N, C-alpha and C positions, 0 to 999 in steps of 0.2 A: 530438327533431326530427322532421319530419312528411314523412312520405313519401310518395310516389304512383308510380302506374304509368309515367310520365314521366320519373321519374328516372333518369339513366343511372349508372355504377361512377364515372365523371368529374364528372359533377355533386355527388354526393354528396360528392367528395372537395375540391372547387371550394368549395362551402356549408362542410365545417368546417375549410376553409383560413382563409377569410373571421371564420368566428366565432372562431378563435380569436385573428387578425390587429387584432380590434376591442377583443378583453381585453387588447392588448400596453400594458405603464404604463410603459416606462421603454427607453431607448435600448439599455443590453443585453438587455431582452427582444425586441428587434426585431433584433436582430444574431442570437439564439441562433436564434429564430425562420425568420430565411429560411434560416440555414443547414442548416435541414433540406427545405425544400421547395424552393429555388431551382432544382434539375433538372427537377423536374416541375411548377414553376408553368404555367409554357405551356398545358401540356397540359389538368393538373388543376382549376387555377382560370382563367384566361383563357379555354379552348376551352371545357370544364365548363361554366362558367359564361355563354358566349353575352358577354362581357367588352368591351361597344363604346364603352364610356368614352373609352379611349386617342384611338379616331379621331374622338370628339364634340371632342375638346380639340384635335386637330390642325386637324379640319376649322374650327373657330371661327378659330381661330390663322390659318390658311392664305386665309380669308375677310375678315378686316380689309384697309380698303386703307391703302393707303403705309406697307407695312412696312418699317422701318428697313435698312438695309445691315448684316450683322456677324453673328457666332456668335451659337446660340441655346444657351439652359442649357435642358436638361429635370433638374428639381427631384424627386428621387425616382425616377431613369427607370427602376429596376427592370431588368428582363431587357431594354428597349427597345422597349417597345410603342406610345408614345408617337412617337419616333425613328422607326420603322418606319411608321409611314403618314405620317408628315412626308414619308420620302425616297421615299415612293411616288408624290407628286406635285410634289418639288422636288430631286431626288436627286442634285442641287448643293450643298444647304445644311450648311452646318458646324456641328455639331451638337455639342455638350460633356454627358456625362452626370456627373449626383450623385446619390449613394445612401449611406446611412450601411451597409450590406450588402455586404460584398465576396465573397460567394458569388453575391449578383443581380450585380453589376458581373464578374464572370467569365462568367457568363452571356451578357453583354451586347456585351462584347468580343468572344466569338466570331460575332457576328453582324455586323462591320467598320461598323456605324451610327453613330459618334462620332469625334470629330476625339481627344477626351481624356476620360478617366474620373477621377472623384474620389470618393474613400471621403470620406464626412464628414457628422459630425452636426448638423444643421441647428437641435439646439436648442442649440448649443454655440459655439463663436470658429469664424468659417466666412472668417477673413483669408487662408487658403490659397484659395480660389478666384479666380479673375481678375478685374477687371472691367473696364467696359466694355461689355458685354453688350449687342444689340441686340435680346432678348426672351429674355424671362424664363416658361418654362411649364411645366405641373404635371397629371397625373392622378392619383388615385389616395391622396396622400401627404399632403393636407389631410380628414385622417376619423379618426372614432374609433379609439383608441388609436396615434393616429401623431398628427400637426402640428397644431396650433395654428394663432392668429394671427401669433403673437408674433417670427418669424423673415420678417415683411415686409419690417419694415422696415429688419433687416441685410442682407436681399437687395436693394432697393431701390438700396443700395450699390454694387452690383454691375452696376447697369445703366447704360447711357450713358441722356444726357439724351434725353429722346422718346421712348425706348426703351419694350417694350410689353410689359407684363403679361398674361398669360393661362392663368387658375389653374382648376381643377375642385377643387369642393371640396362634401362630403357635403351633402346639404341640412339635414338633421339636425342636423351637428357646428355646420354656419354658424351655425345657432341659436345651440344651446347655448353656443358660445366666444363670441356674439357680435363675426364679423366685419365685422358691420354696422358697430361700432363701433368697431372697429379702422381700417376704410378712410376713416369719416367723420373720421375725426381725422386722418387722413394728408391728406385732400383741407381740410379746415381750418388744415393747417399749411404748405400749397401746396408739400406733396409730390410730390402724385400728381394727375393729372385724376378728376374723376368717373367711377364705375366703370359699364361695363353690365353687366348680369348676364341671362343664358341659362340656360335649364331644360333639364336633357339627362337624358336617363335614363341608368344605369349598366349593365344586362343587360341582354340581349336572351333568353336563356332563361326560357320562363314555367315555372309548375308548380313554382315551387322560395320560398322565406320571402323571400327579398331582390328576389325580380323586379322590384317595383313602386319599389325604390329612385330614388331619383332625386340629381341634383346640381347644383348650379349654377357654371355660370364666371362668372369676372368676369375682366373686359378693362379695362385704363387705359392709360395711356402717366407715364412719371417725367418730372416738370414741373424742366425747367433752363431 
């Protein structure tokens, strides 16, 4: 790993955590991995690398016009970083959180950000999730070692007609796993509106090998 004098111990830990997360292969890998890091995730990863991605996704969502009324579902909510940014501007917003890691959900629960929390593997059966969400939002879950585009079609069934999706995807992951093809198919099937894409930085901290990593935030509405 390349090092420089500007990197602190927390930054080193954050980089190591990210490298390990990108290498995950299975749902079981994810559960075991985040069990080890849940308690220090906010400090070592989010603060250590200047993780600005959750705020970027939350701001992109709140900047949309004509937001539908109703609860929001935060996919891959982790320790609650997206919800924290949503609540900072909309403290009245009702948010549910979904994650594969019970340990990350336990940290989120202590922050009193969510109405409900669901431990769900989004690559499997998600029928336990409520239907009728006004919006589904996510940062950091559609990335290397995590989710490809396959869960999107299933998640759409849990959103109300006219509901909004605001999903961040690592830019390289977006291209490698052909998110554009998946979204194009959904548009062709008249399931969603044509998505808008917004490019954003993921990390604010400089002098790290991931400093230049970018994400694409795609936004669309469910056709009904």
